[in-house]
VEXGUZA-265162 format. One record per residue (C-alpha): residue in one letter; x, y, z. Coordinates in steps of 0.2 Angstrom, whole numbers, padded with zeros to 4 digits, always signed. Last residue first. Example, Ala and Ser with C-alpha at 12.3 -4.5 7.8 and 13.67 -1.06 7.14 Angstrom:
<rs>
S+0068-0005+0036 A+0062-0022+0039 
</rs>
This chain:
<rs>
K+0033+0088+0030 T+0041+0071+0031 A+0035+0053+0027 V+0041+0036+0033 I+0032+0021+0027 N+0033+0003+0032 I+0022-0009+0022 N+0021-0027+0025 L+0016-0037+0008 I+0010-0053+0006 F+0008-0063-0010 D-0008-0072-0016 D-0010-0085-0029 D+0001-0096-0022 I+0014-0104-0033 A+0013-0123-0039 K+0028-0133-0044 D+0021-0148-0033 G+0008-0152-0047 I+0005-0141-0062 S-0009-0151-0069 D-0023-0139-0065 F-0014-0123-0073 F-0025-0108-0072 S-0031-0107-0053 K-0016-0119-0050 S-0005-0104-0053 G+0013-0107-0059 Y+0013-0092-0069 R-0003-0082-0069 I+0002-0064-0066 D-0012-0056-0076 Y-0015-0043-0062 K-0029-0051-0054 T-0018-0066-0054 R-0007-0058-0041 D-0020-0058-0028 V-0013-0046-0016 K-0014-0049+0004 V-0008-0035+0016 N-0001-0045+0031 V+0005-0029+0040 A+0003-0011+0038 K+0013+0002+0045 A+0013+0021+0044 T+0025+0034+0050 L+0022+0053+0048 T+0037+0065+0053 N+0035+0084+0057 G+0032+0082+0075 N+0027+0065+0079 I+0012+0058+0070 T+0008+0040+0071 Y+0000+0027+0060 A-0008+0009+0061 S-0014+0002+0044 M-0029-0009+0039 F-0032-0015+0022 T-0042-0013+0006 I-0038-0016-0012 P-0045-0010-0028 K-0039-0016-0045 T-0029-0007-0058 I-0020-0016-0072 G-0005-0008-0080 K+0008-0021-0075 I+0002-0018-0056 T-0010-0004-0052 L-0017-0004-0035 N-0033+0006-0031 G-0038+0012-0014 S-0046+0008+0003 I-0037+0011+0019 N-0045+0006+0036 I-0035+0017+0049 N-0027+0015+0065 G-0020+0026+0078 N-0033+0024+0092 K-0047+0028+0081 A-0054+0017+0066 D-0053+0031+0054 N-0060+0026+0037 I-0049+0031+0023 R-0055+0032+0005 T-0047+0033-0013 I-0029+0030-0009 V-0018+0028-0024 F-0006+0014-0026 Q+0006+0012-0040 A+0018+0000-0049 T+0033+0006-0058 P+0045-0001-0071 F+0031-0009-0081 K+0039-0013-0099 S+0055-0019-0092 V+0048-0023-0076 G+0036-0038-0083 F+0030-0042-0065 F+0029-0060-0067 D+0031-0071-0082 D+0035-0056-0091 S+0051-0056-0083 K+0057-0046-0067 L+0052-0060-0055 H+0062-0072-0067 G+0077-0061-0066 L+0076-0060-0048 L+0075-0078-0046 K+0091-0082-0057 A+0100-0068-0048 N+0097-0076-0031 Y+0102-0093-0038 E+0118-0086-0044 A+0122-0077-0029 D+0119-0091-0017 T+0112-0083-0001 L+0094-0085-0006 D+0082-0078+0008 K+0083-0059+0005 N+0077-0056-0013 T+0077-0039-0020 I+0065-0029-0030 T+0072-0011-0034 T+0067-0011-0053 M+0048-0012-0047 D+0050+0006-0041 I+0034+0008-0031 V+0025+0025-0034 F+0013+0030-0018 I-0002+0042-0019 G-0010+0048-0003 K-0028+0053+0004 S-0035+0056+0021 P-0023+0053+0035 V-0028+0060+0052 N-0020+0075+0059 N-0034+0086+0056 S-0035+0081+0039 T-0018+0072+0033 T-0011+0071+0016 I+0000+0057+0011 S+0014+0058-0003 G+0023+0048-0015 S+0039+0045-0024 S+0052+0031-0030 L+0047+0018-0016 R+0058+0003-0013 L+0054-0016-0014 E+0061-0029-0002 G+0063-0048-0001 N+0055-0065+0003 H+0054-0082-0004 Q+0044-0098+0000 G+0045-0116+0001 G+0038-0134-0001 I+0022-0129-0012 K+0024-0110-0015 K+0024-0095-0005 G+0028-0077-0009 N+0033-0063+0004 W+0036-0045+0001 E+0043-0031+0012 I+0039-0013+0007 V+0052+0000+0013 S+0051+0018+0018 K+0067+0025+0026 Q+0077+0030+0009 T+0061+0034-0001 D+0056+0048+0012 I+0038+0050+0007 K+0032+0068+0007 Y+0019+0073+0020 T+0005+0085+0016 E-0006+0095+0028 F-0024+0100+0029 K-0033+0108+0043 V-0052+0108+0042 T-0060+0124+0048 K-0077+0121+0055 F-0090+0125+0043 A-0103+0113+0051 S-0098+0119+0068 A-0103+0136+0064 I-0120+0131+0056 I-0124+0122+0072 M-0118+0136+0083 V-0130+0149+0073 S-0145+0138+0074 A-0142+0136+0093 M-0140+0155+0094 I-0157+0157+0084 V-0166+0145+0095 L-0160+0153+0111 T-0167+0170+0103 I-0184+0163+0098 K-0186+0157+0116 K-0181+0173+0124 M-0194+0181+0113 
</rs>
């Protein structure tokens, strides 16, 4: 009888742990403090600048990020390396044109988290769908995060994006063999800095 009681108690504990309460909390993106830094390379040089988010949120499960959505305002793209105003404006005009991001037709890009694996010690492996120019492709990268009071911060560095997957083929050797020293790298790099509050 004692053994049966112990078995029943153990079973109850296992069932109770399986239904352990999960605490969900949602943090809203602070669009003033969050920034995405971009870097694009070409033969003999490179350019860099910033992008801003227009909205977004991150949901945590027991203080670990579990899902999220981020809307990027492509109209906010800036360049930080060209000090000449004319050349700076010319580059931004080209980046906003149909050769690159087609901003007039696609003013926003979007990233939706589909899965997060907790890698412990404040690091997570994020998988999600990135939409640029109306084209959605999966992407995976590592991110570090901290939660301090009502504020969640997350940072991901050297996130590689292949622009040709989003029909951005201008200056790509993958599509134009004879482009020579005017070639632009297919990949551009993002450093993502997110601040969100609940």
